[in-house]
N, C-alpha and C positions, 0 to 999 in steps of 0.2 A: 423626146430628147433623153439622152442617157446622162444621169447625174454621176459625177465622179465619186469614187469611193473614198478618196483622200483629198485634202486641200492643204496648201502651204500656209503656215502661220508666220514664217520668218525666212529671210534669205541670209545665209551666213556670209560675212564679208572677210576682211583681213584680220589677222591676229592683232590682239591688243596687249601690248607689254610682252613679258617673257615668261609668264606663269601659266600659259595655256588658255588665256581668255580669248574670246572671239567677238568682234563687232558684228551686230546683226541688225537688219532692217525689218521691223515688224510689218507683216502683211495682213494683219488682223485688226479690226477695230477694238479688240480686247487684248492688248499685249500683256495684261496681268495674268493671262492663262499660261504664260511662260514664267514658271516659278520653280524654286528649288523642289526637287523630288519628282517633277514631271518628266516624262520620257517622250521621245519623238523618233520617228523613222526619218532617215535622210534620203533625199532624192536629188541627183541620182545616188543610188546606194553606194556606200563605201564598204569594201570588203573588210577593212579593218575596223570599221565602226558601223555595223548594221543598224544600230540605233544608239541614241545618246540620252543621257540622263542629266538634267540640269542640277548643278551643285550650288550655283549662285547666279544672281542676275541683278543688274542695276542699270538705270537710265543714264545716258550721256547725250545731251542735246536731242537730236532726232533718232538716235540709235540706242540699241541695248548692248550692254557688255555682258556676255554670258560665259560662265565657267562650267564646263562639262566634266562630269566624273571621269577620271582616267586620262584626261588630256591635261598634261602638266607642263608642257613646254611650247615655245613659239613654233618650232618646226612641225610638231604634231598638229597644232591648231591651224597652221597654214594649209594643211591637207584638206581641211573642211571648206576652204574658200569656194563660194559659188553654190554650195549645197542648199537645198530647201529643207526646212523643218516641217514635216508633214504630220497631220492628225487625221483620224478617220472622220468622215463627214458626220456620222451619227453622234460624235462627241461635241459637235458645235451647238451652241445654245440656240433655242428657238427664237425666232425674230417676231417682232410685232406685226400685226396685220398690215399689208401693203408695203412691207419692207422685205428686201430680198438680198441674198448673197450674190455677189457679182457673177460667180460661176453658174448660178441658176439663170441669169439673164443672157449671158454670152451665147450666141447661136439662135436666139429666138427670131422667128419671122416677125417683121414689123409691117403693119398695115395701117392705113388711115381709117378713121371712123366710117368713111364712105366705101371702104373695101379696096382702096388702091394699094397694091403691094409696093413696099419701098426697098425690101431686101432683108438682110439678116444683121442683127446686132453683133458687130465684130469686136468692138473695143469700148471700154468705159474709161472716159477721161475724167479724172478728179480735178476739179478747178478750185475748190475751196467753197465757193458759194453753193453750187449744186453740180452733180455729175452731168456729163454730156455723153450721150450715146452716139457712137460712130456706127452708122448703118450703111452697108454697101450691098449693091445688087450685082447680078451676074455680069452686065457689061462694064462694071467698075464704077458706076455712078455712086456718089457718096452723099449722105445727109448727116448733119449734126443735129441731134435731137436733145433739147434740154430735159433733164430728168425733173420735171415739175409736175405737181398734181394737176395743174390746169392743162398740161399737154398729154400726159400718160393717162389714158382713159381706163385701160384694163390690161392686166397681165394674167395670162392663163398658162401656167407652167405645164399642165398636163397636155394641152393642145400645142404647146410650143409657140405661142403667139403673143405679141404685144400690140395693142391698139392705141393709136395716138390721135389726138385732135390738133392738127398743126395750127399754130398761130399765124397770123398774116405775115407773109414774107419768109416763112421758115423753109418752104419748099419751092422749087421752080414752079411757075404757073403752069397749069395743065388744063387743057380745054375741057376734059371730062370732070374736073373738080368744080367747075362753075355751076 
């Protein structure tokens, strides 16, 4: 699997007020990395703003209110709507053992501990209690796999595979699994 070179840490939303502030939804477990003085690339790139520098930031409910240097009115802030604030992957903090960034897991082949292929991990659903992995195979069959230590046996990023031990009733019964 090819690891991305950049990842999104926030999605810019609508303007906030008339002084150039923008609402943003944090896409990182560490929104404190978005702080005054930090710079970000925008994706898709904006020709008038190839990168932005944070002048100020504050929390408002589940959103961040960000003031970028050089963006001083509502109309200019509105042009940033929908852009992603990107950082190089090598700037991300290291994670604890058996903890992974979502982008590292998306695309992994998923197999049972007995070697039964289930498909590829296509989406991670955040439920609050634990993540759930949506695994889809070529014919379009889907499985929802809870991201629990008792279910996820191994993750091998170099080989691009996740091994699971399905709990009773998780997968449709299969004659070769008995």
